DSSP file (Angstrom, degrees, kcal/mol; ACC not computed):
  #  RESIDUE AA STRUCTURE BP1 BP2  ACC     N-H-->O    O-->H-N    N-H-->O    O-->H-N    TCO  KAPPA ALPHA  PHI   PSI    X-CA   Y-CA   Z-CA
    1    1 A M    >>        0   0    0      0, 0.0     4,-1.4     0, 0.0     3,-0.6   0.000 360.0 360.0 360.0 -26.8   96.0  116.6   79.8
    2    2 A E  H 3>  +     0   0    0      1,-0.2     4,-2.5     2,-0.2     5,-0.2   0.827 360.0  64.5 -62.2 -29.2   92.5  116.4   81.0
    3    3 A G  H 3> S+     0   0    0      1,-0.2     4,-2.4     2,-0.2    -1,-0.2   0.885 100.0  50.6 -61.2 -39.5   93.6  117.9   84.3
    4    4 A F  H <> S+     0   0    0     -3,-0.6     4,-2.6     2,-0.2    -1,-0.2   0.904 110.0  50.3 -64.5 -40.9   94.6  121.2   82.5
    5    5 A S  H  X S+     0   0    0     -4,-1.4     4,-2.5     2,-0.2    -2,-0.2   0.912 110.7  49.4 -62.9 -42.4   91.2  121.3   80.9
    6    6 A L  H  X S+     0   0    0     -4,-2.5     4,-2.6     2,-0.2    -2,-0.2   0.932 111.0  49.3 -62.6 -45.1   89.5  120.8   84.2
    7    7 A Y  H  X S+     0   0    0     -4,-2.4     4,-2.1     1,-0.2    -2,-0.2   0.925 111.8  48.3 -61.3 -44.7   91.5  123.6   85.8
    8    8 A R  H  X S+     0   0    0     -4,-2.6     4,-1.9     1,-0.2    -1,-0.2   0.909 111.5  50.7 -60.8 -41.6   90.7  126.0   82.9
    9    9 A R  H  X S+     0   0    0     -4,-2.5     4,-2.6     1,-0.2     5,-0.2   0.904 108.2  51.6 -65.1 -40.9   87.0  125.1   83.2
   10   10 A L  H  X S+     0   0    0     -4,-2.6     4,-2.8     1,-0.2    -1,-0.2   0.901 108.5  52.3 -61.5 -39.9   87.1  125.8   87.0
   11   11 A R  H  < S+     0   0    0     -4,-2.1    -1,-0.2     1,-0.2    -2,-0.2   0.879 111.2  47.4 -63.5 -37.1   88.7  129.2   86.3
   12   12 A E  H  < S+     0   0    0     -4,-1.9    -2,-0.2     1,-0.2    -1,-0.2   0.917 117.5  41.0 -67.6 -44.1   85.9  129.9   83.8
   13   13 A I  H  < S-     0   0    0     -4,-2.6    -2,-0.2    -5,-0.1    -3,-0.2   0.862  86.2-158.1 -73.5 -37.5   83.1  128.8   86.2
   14   14 A E     <  -     0   0    0     -4,-2.8    -3,-0.1    -5,-0.2    -4,-0.1   0.973  18.4-153.7  52.5  62.0   84.6  130.4   89.3
   15   15 A P        -     0   0    0      0, 0.0     3,-0.1     0, 0.0    -1,-0.1  -0.270  19.0-144.8 -66.2 150.7   82.6  128.1   91.7
   16   16 A A  S    S+     0   0    0      1,-0.3     2,-0.3    23,-0.1    -2,-0.0   0.776  88.9  10.3 -80.9 -29.5   81.8  129.2   95.2
   17   17 A V        -     0   0    0     22,-0.2     2,-0.5     2,-0.0    -1,-0.3  -0.988  69.3-146.4-147.1 145.2   82.3  125.6   96.5
   18   18 A I  E     -a   41   0A   0     22,-2.6    24,-3.3    -2,-0.3     2,-0.5  -0.976   9.5-170.7-116.6 128.4   83.6  122.5   94.9
   19   19 A Y  E     +a   42   0A   0     -2,-0.5     2,-0.4    22,-0.2    24,-0.2  -0.983  13.3 177.3-114.1 121.6   82.2  119.1   95.8
   20   20 A Q  E     -a   43   0A   0     22,-2.7    24,-3.0    -2,-0.5     2,-0.4  -0.989   9.1-166.5-130.7 134.8   84.2  116.2   94.3
   21   21 A R  E     +a   44   0A   0     -2,-0.4    24,-0.2    22,-0.2    22,-0.0  -0.951  51.2  32.1-124.7 141.2   83.6  112.5   94.8
   22   22 A V  S    S-     0   0    0     22,-1.9     2,-0.6    -2,-0.4     5,-0.1   0.397  83.5 -93.4  89.6 138.0   85.9  109.5   94.1
   23   23 A A        +     0   0    0      3,-0.1     2,-0.3     4,-0.1    49,-0.1  -0.715  69.8 118.4 -84.3 120.0   89.7  109.5   94.2
   24   24 A C  S >> S-     0   0    0     -2,-0.6     3,-1.5    44,-0.1     4,-0.8  -0.929  80.7 -74.3-161.8-178.7   91.3  110.3   90.9
   25   25 A G  H 3> S+     0   0    0     -2,-0.3     4,-1.8     1,-0.3     3,-0.4   0.830 124.6  65.8 -57.2 -32.0   93.6  112.9   89.4
   26   26 A Y  H 3> S+     0   0    0      1,-0.2     4,-3.0     2,-0.2    -1,-0.3   0.814  91.1  64.6 -60.5 -29.5   90.7  115.3   89.3
   27   27 A S  H <> S+     0   0    0     -3,-1.5     4,-2.2     1,-0.2    -1,-0.2   0.936 105.1  43.7 -59.0 -46.3   90.8  115.3   93.1
   28   28 A G  H  X S+     0   0    0     -4,-0.8     4,-2.6    -3,-0.4    -1,-0.2   0.887 112.5  52.0 -66.6 -40.0   94.2  116.9   93.1
   29   29 A V  H  X S+     0   0    0     -4,-1.8     4,-2.6     2,-0.2    -2,-0.2   0.931 111.3  47.3 -62.3 -45.3   93.3  119.4   90.4
   30   30 A C  H  X S+     0   0    0     -4,-3.0     4,-2.9     1,-0.2    -2,-0.2   0.908 113.1  48.7 -62.6 -41.6   90.2  120.5   92.4
   31   31 A A  H  X S+     0   0    0     -4,-2.2     4,-2.5    -5,-0.2    -2,-0.2   0.897 111.1  50.4 -65.5 -39.9   92.3  120.8   95.5
   32   32 A Y  H  X S+     0   0    0     -4,-2.6     4,-2.2     2,-0.2    -2,-0.2   0.939 114.0  44.2 -63.1 -47.3   95.0  122.8   93.7
   33   33 A Y  H  X S+     0   0    0     -4,-2.6     4,-2.3     1,-0.2    -2,-0.2   0.946 114.2  49.7 -61.2 -48.5   92.4  125.2   92.3
   34   34 A A  H  X>S+     0   0    0     -4,-2.9     5,-2.1     1,-0.2     4,-0.8   0.885 111.4  49.0 -60.2 -40.8   90.5  125.5   95.6
   35   35 A T  H ><5S+     0   0    0     -4,-2.5     3,-0.5     1,-0.2    -1,-0.2   0.923 114.0  45.3 -65.2 -44.8   93.8  126.2   97.5
   36   36 A R  H 3<5S+     0   0    0     -4,-2.2    -2,-0.2     1,-0.2    -1,-0.2   0.829 121.7  37.2 -68.7 -32.4   94.9  128.9   95.0
   37   37 A R  H 3<5S-     0   0    0     -4,-2.3    -1,-0.2    -5,-0.2    -2,-0.2   0.353 105.7-119.8-103.7   4.5   91.4  130.6   94.8
   38   38 A S  T <<5 +     0   0    0     -4,-0.8    -3,-0.2    -3,-0.5    -4,-0.1   0.910  61.9 149.5  54.7  45.8   90.4  130.2   98.5
   39   39 A V      < -     0   0    0     -5,-2.1    -1,-0.2    -6,-0.2   -22,-0.2  -0.915  52.4-110.9-107.8 132.6   87.4  128.1   97.5
   40   40 A P        -     0   0    0      0, 0.0   -22,-2.6     0, 0.0     2,-0.5  -0.417  30.1-158.3 -63.4 134.4   86.1  125.5   99.9
   41   41 A L  E     -a   18   0A   0    -24,-0.2    40,-2.0    37,-0.2    39,-1.2  -0.974   6.3-166.3-116.1 122.1   86.6  121.9   98.6
   42   42 A I  E     -ab  19  81A   0    -24,-3.3   -22,-2.7    -2,-0.5     2,-0.5  -0.941  10.1-166.0-105.8 114.2   84.5  119.1  100.0
   43   43 A W  E     -ab  20  82A   0     38,-2.4    40,-2.4    -2,-0.7     2,-0.6  -0.899   5.0-154.9-105.9 126.4   86.0  115.8   99.0
   44   44 A H  E     -ab  21  83A   0    -24,-3.0   -22,-1.9    -2,-0.5     2,-0.2  -0.893  13.7-134.9-106.0 116.9   83.8  112.7   99.4
   45   45 A V        +     0   0    0     38,-3.1     3,-0.1    -2,-0.6    44,-0.1  -0.488  22.8 179.9 -69.0 132.8   85.6  109.4   99.8
   46   46 A A        +     0   0    0      1,-0.3     2,-0.3    -2,-0.2    -1,-0.1   0.607  62.6  19.2-110.0 -16.7   84.0  106.7   97.7
   47   47 A H  S >  S-     0   0    0      1,-0.1     3,-1.7    42,-0.0     4,-0.5  -0.991  74.4-112.0-153.3 153.9   86.2  103.7   98.5
   48   48 A D  G >  S+     0   0    0     -2,-0.3     3,-1.6     1,-0.3    -1,-0.1   0.865 115.7  61.1 -55.7 -37.5   88.6  102.5  101.2
   49   49 A T  G >  S+     0   0    0      1,-0.3     3,-1.1     2,-0.2    -1,-0.3   0.695  88.7  72.6 -66.8 -16.7   91.5  102.7   98.7
   50   50 A D  G <  S+     0   0    0     -3,-1.7    -1,-0.3     1,-0.2    -2,-0.2   0.811 106.1  36.5 -62.9 -28.3   90.8  106.4   98.4
   51   51 A V  G <  S+     0   0    0     -3,-1.6    45,-0.3    -4,-0.5    -1,-0.2  -0.042 103.6  83.4-120.5  30.1   92.3  106.9  101.9
   52   52 A T  S <  S-     0   0    0     -3,-1.1    41,-0.0     2,-0.2    40,-0.0  -0.921  81.5-117.0-127.3 158.1   95.1  104.4  102.0
   53   53 A P  S    S+     0   0    0      0, 0.0     3,-0.1     0, 0.0    20,-0.1   0.702  82.1  98.1 -69.3 -19.1   98.6  104.7  100.6
   54   54 A R  S    S-     0   0    0      1,-0.1    -2,-0.2     2,-0.1     0, 0.0  -0.219  85.3 -84.1 -72.1 164.0   98.4  102.0   98.0
   55   55 A S        -     0   0    0      1,-0.1     3,-0.2     3,-0.0    -1,-0.1  -0.102  31.1-132.0 -65.2 163.2   97.7  102.7   94.3
   56   56 A L  S    S+     0   0    0      9,-0.3     2,-0.5     1,-0.3    -1,-0.1   0.973  84.2  18.3 -83.6 -62.1   94.2  103.2   93.0
   57   57 A V    >   -     0   0    0      1,-0.1     3,-1.1     8,-0.0    -1,-0.3  -0.955  61.1-160.5-122.8 115.7   93.7  101.1   89.8
   58   58 A S  T 3  S+     0   0    0     -2,-0.5    -1,-0.1     1,-0.2     7,-0.1   0.710  83.3  64.5 -72.6 -21.4   96.2   98.3   89.2
   59   59 A E  T 3  S+     0   0    0      2,-0.1    -1,-0.2     6,-0.0     2,-0.1   0.597  85.4  89.1 -82.3  -7.2   95.7   97.8   85.5
   60   60 A R  S <  S-     0   0    0     -3,-1.1     5,-0.0     1,-0.1     2,-0.0  -0.429  95.4 -83.2 -80.9 162.8   97.0  101.3   84.6
   61   61 A N     >  -     0   0    0      1,-0.1     4,-2.4    -2,-0.1     5,-0.2  -0.326  40.2-115.4 -67.1 153.0  100.7  101.9   83.9
   62   62 A I  H  > S+     0   0    0      1,-0.2     4,-2.2     2,-0.2     5,-0.2   0.827 111.8  53.4 -62.3 -36.9  102.8  102.4   87.0
   63   63 A V  H  > S+     0   0    0      2,-0.2     4,-2.4     1,-0.2    -1,-0.2   0.941 111.3  45.7 -65.3 -46.5  103.8  106.0   86.3
   64   64 A R  H  > S+     0   0    0      1,-0.2     4,-2.9     2,-0.2     5,-0.3   0.903 110.6  55.0 -63.3 -40.1  100.2  107.1   85.9
   65   65 A Q  H  X S+     0   0    0     -4,-2.4     4,-2.6     1,-0.2    -9,-0.3   0.940 110.8  44.6 -56.0 -48.4   99.2  105.2   89.0
   66   66 A R  H  X S+     0   0    0     -4,-2.2     4,-2.2     2,-0.2    -1,-0.2   0.901 113.8  48.6 -67.8 -41.0  101.8  107.0   91.1
   67   67 A I  H  X S+     0   0    0     -4,-2.4     4,-1.9     2,-0.2    -1,-0.2   0.939 113.9  47.1 -63.0 -45.9  101.0  110.4   89.6
   68   68 A E  H  X S+     0   0    0     -4,-2.9     4,-2.1     1,-0.2    -2,-0.2   0.908 111.1  50.8 -64.5 -41.3   97.3  109.9   90.2
   69   69 A K  H  X S+     0   0    0     -4,-2.6     4,-2.6    -5,-0.3    -1,-0.2   0.889 108.2  53.0 -64.3 -38.0   97.8  108.7   93.8
   70   70 A R  H  X S+     0   0    0     -4,-2.2     4,-2.2     2,-0.2    -1,-0.2   0.889 107.9  51.6 -63.1 -37.9   99.9  111.7   94.5
   71   71 A A  H  X S+     0   0    0     -4,-1.9     4,-2.0     2,-0.2    -2,-0.2   0.903 110.5  48.3 -64.0 -40.8   97.1  114.0   93.3
   72   72 A V  H  X S+     0   0    0     -4,-2.1     4,-2.7     2,-0.2    -2,-0.2   0.912 110.2  51.3 -65.8 -42.6   94.7  112.1   95.6
   73   73 A E  H  X S+     0   0    0     -4,-2.6     4,-1.9     1,-0.2    -1,-0.2   0.882 107.7  53.1 -62.8 -37.1   97.0  112.5   98.5
   74   74 A Y  H  X S+     0   0    0     -4,-2.2     4,-1.7     2,-0.2    -1,-0.2   0.917 110.4  47.9 -61.6 -43.3   97.3  116.2   97.8
   75   75 A A  H  X S+     0   0    0     -4,-2.0     4,-2.3     1,-0.2    -2,-0.2   0.913 109.1  53.3 -63.8 -42.6   93.5  116.4   97.9
   76   76 A A  H  < S+     0   0    0     -4,-2.7    -1,-0.2     1,-0.2    -2,-0.2   0.865 114.6  41.8 -61.2 -35.9   93.3  114.5  101.1
   77   77 A R  H  < S+     0   0    0     -4,-1.9    -1,-0.2    -5,-0.2    -2,-0.2   0.764 124.6  34.6 -80.7 -25.5   95.8  116.9  102.7
   78   78 A N  H  < S+     0   0    0     -4,-1.7    -2,-0.2    -5,-0.2   -37,-0.2   0.496  81.1 116.2-115.0  -4.8   94.2  120.1  101.3
   79   79 A A     <  -     0   0    0     -4,-2.3   -37,-0.1    -5,-0.1     3,-0.1  -0.377  62.7-135.5 -63.9 144.9   90.5  119.6  101.1
   80   80 A T  S    S+     0   0    0    -39,-1.2     2,-0.3     1,-0.3   -38,-0.2   0.913  87.8   3.3 -65.8 -43.6   88.5  122.0  103.3
   81   81 A A  E     -b   42   0A   0    -40,-2.0   -38,-2.4     2,-0.0     2,-0.4  -0.994  67.5-151.9-144.3 146.5   86.3  119.1  104.5
   82   82 A I  E     -b   43   0A   0     18,-0.4    20,-2.6    -2,-0.3    21,-1.0  -0.982   5.5-158.7-124.6 131.1   86.3  115.4  103.8
   83   83 A V  E     -bc  44 103A   0    -40,-2.4   -38,-3.1    -2,-0.4     2,-0.3  -0.919   9.6-163.0-107.7 130.4   83.2  113.2  103.9
   84   84 A A  E     - c   0 104A   0     19,-2.5    21,-2.9    -2,-0.5   -38,-0.1  -0.740  18.7-144.6-106.7 159.2   83.6  109.4  104.4
   85   85 A Q  S    S+     0   0    0     -2,-0.3     2,-0.3    19,-0.2    22,-0.1   0.732  83.1  26.6 -91.2 -26.4   81.0  106.7  103.7
   86   86 A T  S  > S-     0   0    0     20,-0.1     4,-1.8     1,-0.1    -1,-0.1  -0.907  76.0-117.9-135.2 160.0   81.9  104.5  106.6
   87   87 A R  H  > S+     0   0    0     -2,-0.3     4,-2.2     1,-0.2     5,-0.2   0.872 116.7  58.8 -62.2 -36.9   83.5  104.8  110.1
   88   88 A H  H  > S+     0   0    0      1,-0.2     4,-2.4     2,-0.2    -1,-0.2   0.915 104.4  49.1 -59.9 -44.0   86.3  102.6  108.7
   89   89 A Q  H  > S+     0   0    0      1,-0.2     4,-2.6     2,-0.2    -1,-0.2   0.895 109.1  53.2 -62.4 -39.3   87.1  105.1  106.0
   90   90 A A  H  X S+     0   0    0     -4,-1.8     4,-1.9     1,-0.2    -1,-0.2   0.897 109.6  48.7 -62.0 -39.7   87.1  107.9  108.6
   91   91 A E  H  X S+     0   0    0     -4,-2.2     4,-2.7     2,-0.2    -2,-0.2   0.904 111.3  49.1 -66.5 -41.7   89.7  105.8  110.6
   92   92 A L  H  X S+     0   0    0     -4,-2.4     4,-2.8     2,-0.2     5,-0.4   0.900 109.0  53.8 -63.2 -40.9   91.8  105.2  107.5
   93   93 A L  H  X S+     0   0    0     -4,-2.6     4,-1.9     1,-0.2     6,-1.3   0.914 113.1  42.6 -59.1 -44.3   91.7  108.9  106.7
   94   94 A E  H  X S+     0   0    0     -4,-1.9     4,-1.3     4,-0.2    -2,-0.2   0.909 115.7  48.9 -70.0 -42.2   92.9  109.8  110.2
   95   95 A R  H  < S+     0   0    0     -4,-2.7    -2,-0.2     1,-0.2    -3,-0.2   0.934 124.0  27.4 -64.2 -47.3   95.6  107.0  110.3
   96   96 A Y  H  < S+     0   0    0     -4,-2.8    -2,-0.2   -45,-0.3    -1,-0.2   0.743 136.6  23.0 -92.9 -23.9   97.2  107.8  106.9
   97   97 A Y  H  < S-     0   0    0     -4,-1.9    -3,-0.2    -5,-0.4    -2,-0.2   0.441  91.8-124.3-124.0  -2.6   96.5  111.5  106.4
   98   98 A G     <  +     0   0    0     -4,-1.3     2,-0.3    -5,-0.4    -4,-0.2   0.778  67.8 130.9  64.8  25.5   96.0  112.9  109.9
   99   99 A R        -     0   0    0     -6,-1.3     2,-0.5    -9,-0.1    -1,-0.2  -0.858  52.5-138.8-113.5 147.3   92.6  114.3  108.9
  100  100 A T        -     0   0    0     -2,-0.3   -18,-0.4    -3,-0.1     2,-0.1  -0.892  27.6-115.8-103.1 131.0   89.3  113.9  110.6
  101  101 A A        -     0   0    0     -2,-0.5   -18,-0.2   -11,-0.2     3,-0.1  -0.430  12.6-145.7 -63.9 134.6   86.2  113.3  108.5
  102  102 A A  S    S-     0   0    0    -20,-2.6     2,-0.3     1,-0.2   -19,-0.2   0.805  81.2  -5.1 -69.6 -29.1   83.8  116.2  108.7
  103  103 A A  E     -c   83   0A   0    -21,-1.0   -19,-2.5     2,-0.0     2,-0.6  -0.985  57.6-136.4-159.2 155.2   81.0  113.7  108.4
  104  104 A V  E     +c   84   0A   0     -2,-0.3   -19,-0.2   -21,-0.2   -17,-0.1  -0.964  30.3 173.0-116.5 110.4   80.3  110.0  107.8
  105  105 A I        -     0   0    0    -21,-2.9     3,-0.1    -2,-0.6   -19,-0.1  -0.939  20.1-146.3-122.3 107.0   77.4  109.7  105.3
  106  106 A P        -     0   0    0      0, 0.0   -20,-0.1     0, 0.0   -21,-0.0  -0.235  35.2 -83.8 -68.9 160.3   76.7  106.1  104.2
  107  107 A N        -     0   0    0      1,-0.1   -22,-0.0   -22,-0.1     0, 0.0  -0.291  35.8-132.7 -57.1 150.7   75.5  105.4  100.7
  108  108 A F  S    S+     0   0    0     -3,-0.1    -1,-0.1     2,-0.1     0, 0.0   0.483  71.9 111.3 -90.4  -2.2   71.8  105.8  100.5
  109  109 A H        -     0   0    0      1,-0.1     3,-0.1     3,-0.0    -2,-0.1  -0.604  68.3-130.9 -74.2 123.6   71.1  102.6   98.6
  110  110 A P        -     0   0    0      0, 0.0     3,-0.1     0, 0.0    -2,-0.1  -0.350  27.8 -94.4 -72.8 154.9   69.3  100.2  101.0
  111  111 A P        -     0   0    0      0, 0.0     2,-0.1     0, 0.0     0, 0.0  -0.309  54.9 -85.0 -62.8 153.1   70.5   96.7  101.6
  112  112 A A        -     0   0    0      1,-0.2     4,-0.1    -3,-0.1    -3,-0.0  -0.369  32.5-156.2 -61.7 134.6   68.8   94.1   99.4
  113  113 A A  S    S+     0   0    0     -3,-0.1     2,-0.2    -2,-0.1    -1,-0.2   0.792  72.8  69.7 -81.5 -30.4   65.5   92.9  100.9
  114  114 A E  S    S-     0   0    0      1,-0.1     2,-0.5     0, 0.0    -2,-0.0  -0.479  90.1-109.2 -89.1 160.2   65.5   89.5   99.1
  115  115 A I        -     0   0    0     -2,-0.2     2,-0.5     1,-0.0    -2,-0.1  -0.762  35.0-130.7 -86.2 128.4   67.9   86.6   99.6
  116  116 A I        -     0   0    0     -2,-0.5     2,-0.7    -4,-0.1    -1,-0.0  -0.693  11.0-136.0 -87.6 128.0   70.3   86.3   96.7
  117  117 A D        +     0   0    0     -2,-0.5     3,-0.3     1,-0.1    -1,-0.0  -0.732  27.3 172.5 -83.6 114.7   70.6   82.9   95.2
  118  118 A K        +     0   0    0     -2,-0.7    -1,-0.1     1,-0.2    -2,-0.0   0.070  49.3 101.8-109.1  23.1   74.3   82.2   94.6
  119  119 A S        +     0   0    0      2,-0.0    -1,-0.2     3,-0.0     3,-0.1   0.710  67.9  73.5 -82.5 -19.7   73.9   78.6   93.6
  120  120 A G  S    S-     0   0    0     -3,-0.3     3,-0.1     1,-0.2    30,-0.0   0.011 100.6 -55.0 -80.9-168.8   74.2   79.1   89.8
  121  121 A P        -     0   0    0      0, 0.0     2,-0.3     0, 0.0    30,-0.2  -0.307  62.5 -96.3 -67.9 153.5   77.3   79.9   87.8
  122  122 A L  E     -d  151   0B   0     28,-3.0    30,-2.8    -3,-0.1     2,-0.5  -0.548  42.6-150.4 -66.7 129.0   79.4   83.0   88.7
  123  123 A T  E     -d  152   0B   0     -2,-0.3     2,-0.6    28,-0.2    30,-0.2  -0.925  10.8-165.2-111.6 125.5   78.3   85.8   86.4
  124  124 A V  E     -d  153   0B   0     28,-2.8    30,-2.6    -2,-0.5     2,-0.5  -0.943  11.6-166.9-108.2 119.8   80.7   88.5   85.4
  125  125 A V  E     -d  154   0B   0     -2,-0.6     2,-0.6    28,-0.2    30,-0.2  -0.924  11.0-159.3-114.7 131.0   78.9   91.6   83.9
  126  126 A W  E     +d  155   0B   0     28,-2.8    30,-3.4    -2,-0.5     2,-0.5  -0.942  13.3 179.5-105.5 117.0   80.6   94.4   82.0
  127  127 A I  E     +d  156   0B   0     -2,-0.6     2,-0.3    28,-0.2    30,-0.2  -0.947  35.1  94.5-121.6 109.4   78.5   97.5   82.0
  128  128 A A  S    S-     0   0    0     28,-1.8    30,-0.3    -2,-0.5     2,-0.2  -0.979  81.2 -61.0-173.0 171.8   80.1  100.4   80.1
  129  129 A N        -     0   0    0     -2,-0.3     2,-0.8    28,-0.2     6,-0.1  -0.566  61.8-115.0 -65.7 138.4   80.5  102.2   76.9
  130  130 A L  B     +e  159   0C   0     28,-2.9    30,-1.7    -2,-0.2    33,-0.1  -0.702  44.5 171.0 -85.7 112.2   81.8   99.7   74.4
  131  131 A K     >  -     0   0    0     -2,-0.8     4,-2.8    28,-0.2     5,-0.5  -0.934  40.4-120.9-120.0 143.9   85.3  100.8   73.3
  132  132 A P  H  > S+     0   0    0      0, 0.0     4,-1.6     0, 0.0     5,-0.2   0.900 108.2  43.1 -52.3 -48.7   87.6   98.6   71.2
  133  133 A G  H  > S+     0   0    0      2,-0.2     4,-1.3     1,-0.2    -3,-0.0   0.956 120.8  36.8 -65.5 -51.9   90.4   98.5   73.7
  134  134 A S  H  > S+     0   0    0      1,-0.2     4,-1.4     2,-0.2    -1,-0.2   0.889 117.9  48.7 -73.6 -38.9   88.5   98.0   76.9
  135  135 A S  H  X S+     0   0    0     -4,-2.8     4,-2.3     1,-0.2    -1,-0.2   0.846 106.3  58.0 -72.1 -30.1   85.8   95.7   75.5
  136  136 A R  H  X S+     0   0    0     -4,-1.6     4,-2.7    -5,-0.5    -1,-0.2   0.897 102.9  54.6 -62.2 -39.0   88.5   93.5   73.8
  137  137 A A  H  X S+     0   0    0     -4,-1.3     4,-2.2     1,-0.2    -1,-0.2   0.903 108.6  48.3 -61.0 -40.3   90.1   92.9   77.2
  138  138 A F  H  X S+     0   0    0     -4,-1.4     4,-2.6     2,-0.2    -1,-0.2   0.909 110.9  50.2 -66.4 -41.8   86.7   91.7   78.5
  139  139 A V  H  X S+     0   0    0     -4,-2.3     4,-2.2     2,-0.2    -2,-0.2   0.900 110.5  50.1 -64.2 -40.6   86.2   89.4   75.5
  140  140 A R  H  X S+     0   0    0     -4,-2.7     4,-1.8     2,-0.2    -1,-0.2   0.913 110.5  50.1 -63.4 -41.8   89.7   87.9   76.0
  141  141 A L  H  X S+     0   0    0     -4,-2.2     4,-1.0     1,-0.2    -2,-0.2   0.935 110.4  49.5 -61.3 -45.6   89.0   87.3   79.6
  142  142 A A  H >< S+     0   0    0     -4,-2.6     3,-0.6     1,-0.2     4,-0.3   0.891 107.8  54.9 -60.4 -39.3   85.7   85.6   78.7
  143  143 A A  H >< S+     0   0    0     -4,-2.2     3,-1.2     1,-0.2     4,-0.3   0.875 102.3  57.1 -62.8 -37.1   87.6   83.4   76.2
  144  144 A K  H 3< S+     0   0    0     -4,-1.8     3,-0.3     1,-0.3    -1,-0.2   0.793 113.6  39.7 -63.7 -27.5   90.0   82.3   78.9
  145  145 A F  T X< S+     0   0    0     -4,-1.0     3,-1.8    -3,-0.6    -1,-0.3   0.331  83.4 107.3-102.0   6.1   87.1   81.0   80.9
  146  146 A S  T <  S+     0   0    0     -3,-1.2    -1,-0.2    -4,-0.3    -2,-0.1   0.769  75.4  55.7 -61.2 -27.1   85.1   79.6   78.0
  147  147 A A  T 3  S+     0   0    0     -4,-0.3     2,-0.4    -3,-0.3    -1,-0.3   0.651  91.2  88.1 -79.6 -13.6   85.8   76.0   78.9
  148  148 A R    X   -     0   0    0     -3,-1.8     3,-0.5     1,-0.1    -3,-0.0  -0.705  59.4-162.7 -88.9 133.8   84.5   76.4   82.4
  149  149 A G  T 3  S+     0   0    0     -2,-0.4    -1,-0.1     1,-0.2    -3,-0.1   0.525  83.8  67.1 -88.5  -6.5   80.8   75.8   82.9
  150  150 A D  T 3  S+     0   0    0    -29,-0.1   -28,-3.0     1,-0.0     2,-0.4   0.317  95.2  60.3 -99.5   9.6   80.6   77.6   86.3
  151  151 A V  E <   -d  122   0B   0     -3,-0.5     2,-0.3   -30,-0.2   -28,-0.2  -0.999  58.2-178.2-136.7 134.6   81.4   81.1   84.9
  152  152 A R  E     -d  123   0B   0    -30,-2.8   -28,-2.8    -2,-0.4     2,-0.4  -0.971  13.3-147.3-131.2 151.0   79.4   83.2   82.4
  153  153 A F  E     -d  124   0B   0     -2,-0.3     2,-0.4   -30,-0.2   -28,-0.2  -0.951  11.3-173.9-121.6 134.3   80.2   86.6   81.0
  154  154 A I  E     -d  125   0B   0    -30,-2.6   -28,-2.8    -2,-0.4     2,-0.5  -0.995   7.5-159.3-129.2 132.0   77.6   89.3   79.9
  155  155 A M  E     +d  126   0B   0     -2,-0.4     2,-0.4   -30,-0.2   -28,-0.2  -0.952  13.3 176.7-114.1 127.1   78.5   92.5   78.2
  156  156 A V  E     +d  127   0B   0    -30,-3.4   -28,-1.8    -2,-0.5     2,-0.3  -0.994  27.9  86.1-129.8 132.6   76.0   95.4   78.3
  157  157 A G        -     0   0    0     -2,-0.4   -28,-0.2   -30,-0.2    -2,-0.0  -0.955  61.0 -92.0 164.5 179.9   76.5   98.9   76.9
  158  158 A A        -     0   0    0    -30,-0.3   -28,-2.9    -2,-0.3     3,-0.1  -0.880  47.7 -93.1-118.5 152.0   76.3  101.2   74.0
  159  159 A P  B     -e  130   0C   0      0, 0.0   -28,-0.2     0, 0.0     5,-0.1  -0.333  52.5 -95.7 -60.5 145.8   79.0  102.0   71.5
  160  160 A A    >>  -     0   0    0    -30,-1.7     4,-1.3     1,-0.1     3,-1.2  -0.275  43.1-102.1 -58.7 152.7   81.1  105.0   72.3
  161  161 A A  H 3> S+     0   0    0      1,-0.3     4,-0.6     2,-0.2     3,-0.5   0.833 120.3  50.3 -50.5 -44.7   79.8  108.2   70.7
  162  162 A K  H 34 S+     0   0    0      1,-0.2     4,-0.4     2,-0.2    -1,-0.3   0.805 114.3  45.4 -67.5 -28.1   82.5  108.3   67.9
  163  163 A M  H <4>S+     0   0    0     -3,-1.2     5,-0.6     1,-0.2     3,-0.3   0.629  90.9  82.9 -90.2 -12.9   81.8  104.7   67.0
  164  164 A A  H  <5S+     0   0    0     -4,-1.3    -1,-0.2    -3,-0.5    -2,-0.2   0.869  94.1  45.8 -60.6 -37.0   78.0  104.9   67.0
  165  165 A A  T  <5S+     0   0    0     -4,-0.6    -1,-0.2    -3,-0.2    -2,-0.1   0.786 105.8  72.7 -76.8 -27.1   77.9  106.3   63.5
  166  166 A A  T   5S-     0   0    0     -4,-0.4     2,-1.7    -3,-0.3    -3,-0.0  -0.463  93.4-111.8 -86.1 159.6   80.4  103.7   62.2
  167  167 A A  T   5 +     0   0    0     -2,-0.1     2,-0.3     2,-0.0    -3,-0.1  -0.578  50.9 179.6 -88.4  74.4   79.6  100.1   61.7
  168  168 A W      < -     0   0    0     -2,-1.7     2,-0.4    -5,-0.6    -5,-0.0  -0.597   7.5-177.4 -83.3 134.5   81.9   99.0   64.5
  169  169 A R        -     0   0    0     -2,-0.3    -2,-0.0     0, 0.0     0, 0.0  -0.995  29.6-118.8-131.8 139.5   82.2   95.3   65.2
  170  170 A E              0   0    0     -2,-0.4    -2,-0.0     1,-0.1     0, 0.0  -0.604 360.0 360.0 -71.5 131.6   84.2   93.6   67.9
  171  171 A P              0   0    0      0, 0.0    -1,-0.1     0, 0.0   -35,-0.0   0.495 360.0 360.0 -67.0 360.0   86.8   91.2   66.3
């Protein structure tokens, strides 16, 4: 349903150009709008899986995965220009979608200057808004590893807006 809201909002805004990054259902909505309104769409690939035939996020239900992937494929075929982050992504784009990247622009974050010490326990960090459903999954995962001394779990985030006013506690 969010796709309909996005499409309505694009119609209200009437953008001259759309820049969209990351493969998701919104990619297809933006491509659909851009195609219908003759608006240039610049789609920026964020991950190798954005430009491969396999599904995007494995923990979602299979129907949603397939619908979302079809929307991404529609965007890959209909974007005015596609920007990749790596030469490899540009090659995947060409192999699977027959499209040539307009540009390859790597992320601007520089490589770490320091040497990272990986001798301690494996640390799994959850950084997100704390929502009952998603954060419970993280807590269950941490519980499964609680007997192991070589793995630690850290949760960082703020309560979701609706829960901020309530005295919400994780069970």
